[in-house]
Residue, then its C-alpha position, 0 to 999 in steps of 0.5 A: m533325153v531325145k526331143t521329138d517334133p510334135k508335127i512329125n507324121q508318126n503314122k507310116n501311111t503313104i499314098c498308094p502307088r497303084c491308084k495314086g491316092n484316088g482309091y480307084f483306077v481305070v483299066p484301058n480294056k475291059s477284056v480281049e473281046e471288048l478292046g477300047k472299052e474303059v472300066t473304072v475299078q476300085c483299088p485292091m492294093c489300098e482297099s479304096q482308101g488311097e493310102i497304104n500302111d508302109p512299115n518299111d517307110d523310114i523317111i520322116i517329113t517334118s513340119n518345115g518340109m525337111h526330109q529325114l531318115q529315121 
């Protein structure tokens, strides 16, 4: 019987690499005509949640901070 650590993060949510967990990011130029005008937009990659569900993430971080491959 395999014992599992109850404090292991079982869901495969990872921080969104596009917005870095904020749910939004800043576009430096609104358009070619309006250079230098920054625009803040919601992140379409994570749908402004800050996390994405990554089923290919096989790294488990245990409660003591150890990284394990699943």
